[in-house]
C-alpha positions in Angstrom: 32.2 3.6 5.2 32.0 7.3 5.9 28.8 8.8 7.5 27.9 10.9 4.4 27.8 7.8 2.2 25.9 5.9 4.8 23.3 8.6 5.1 22.9 8.9 1.3 22.3 5.1 1.1 19.7 5.3 3.9 17.9 8.3 2.2 17.8 6.5 -1.2 16.2 3.5 0.5 13.5 5.7 2.0 12.5 7.3 -1.3 9.0 6.4 -2.6 8.8 3.4 -4.9 6.9 3.4 -8.2 4.2 0.9 -8.8 1.5 0.3 -11.4 -2.1 0.2 -10.1 -3.9 -3.0 -11.1 -7.2 -1.2 -11.3 -6.5 1.9 -13.5 -3.0 0.8 -14.9 -1.5 4.2 -13.9 1.9 4.6 -12.2 1.9 5.8 -8.7 4.4 6.2 -5.8 4.1 4.5 -2.5 6.1 5.9 0.4 8.4 3.6 2.3 7.3 2.9 5.9 10.4 2.3 8.0 8.4 1.0 10.9 7.4 -2.1 8.9 10.3 -2.3 6.6 8.4 -2.0 3.3 6.2 0.4 1.3 2.9 1.5 2.9 0.5 -1.5 3.3 -2.5 0.5 2.1 -1.3 0.2 -1.4 -1.3 -3.6 -1.5 -4.7 -5.0 -2.5 -4.0 -8.1 -0.4 -3.9 -5.9 2.7 -7.6 -5.0 2.1 -9.0 -8.4 1.1 -6.9 -10.9 3.2 -8.0 -11.2 6.8 -4.7 -13.0 7.6 -2.4 -10.3 6.2 0.9 -10.4 8.0 3.4 -7.7 7.0 6.2 -9.7 8.6 5.7 -12.6 6.2 4.9 -10.3 3.2 8.0 -8.2 3.5 10.2 -11.3 3.3 8.9 -11.9 -0.3 10.4 -10.1 -3.3 8.4 -7.1 -4.4 7.0 -8.9 -7.5 5.6 -11.7 -5.3 3.7 -9.4 -2.8 0.5 -9.1 -4.9 -1.3 -6.5 -6.8 -0.9 -2.8 -6.0 -3.7 -0.2 -5.9 -3.3 3.6 -5.9 -5.0 5.9 -3.4 -7.4 7.4 -6.0 -8.7 3.9 -7.0 -9.2 3.0 -3.3 -11.1 6.2 -2.7 -13.2 5.8 -5.8 -14.1 2.2 -4.8 -15.4 3.5 -1.5 -17.1 6.7 -2.7 -18.7 5.3 -5.8 -19.8 2.1 -4.0 -18.2 -0.3 -6.4 -19.9 -3.4 -4.8 -17.9 -5.9 -6.8 -14.7 -4.8 -5.2 -16.2 -3.6 -1.9 -17.5 -7.0 -1.2 -14.0 -8.4 -1.4 -12.7 -6.1 1.3 -12.4 -7.6 4.8 -15.1 -6.1 7.2 -12.5 -4.7 9.6 -10.5 -3.2 6.7 -13.7 -1.4 5.5 -13.7 0.5 8.7 -10.0 1.4 8.2 -10.7 2.5 4.7 -13.5 4.7 5.7 -11.4 6.2 8.4 -8.5 6.8 6.0 -10.8 8.6 3.6 -12.5 10.7 6.4 -9.1 11.8 7.8 -7.7 12.4 4.3 -5.0 9.8 4.5 -6.1 8.7 1.1 
């Protein structure tokens, strides 16, 4: 396989993937994170609510078995609007992560 084709395949793999947010039902793109071998963890609702989240186990599953996806704007609105029904589901340590992401404008 020539190097141009190999690079093209690699670049296609790193392109953002499109998902549908379970909260607002809008489509959004999640960037691929090569360090963990899957799209960004912050867009998986399970990442926020499951204290035993392990990306190594999750990335082995097919995409449709990885759980509900949530967009950045919904995550931000949950935090800023104090949606207690959803905030109470979020793991305590992840709440600190979420507030940091919002403060540093990651989300």
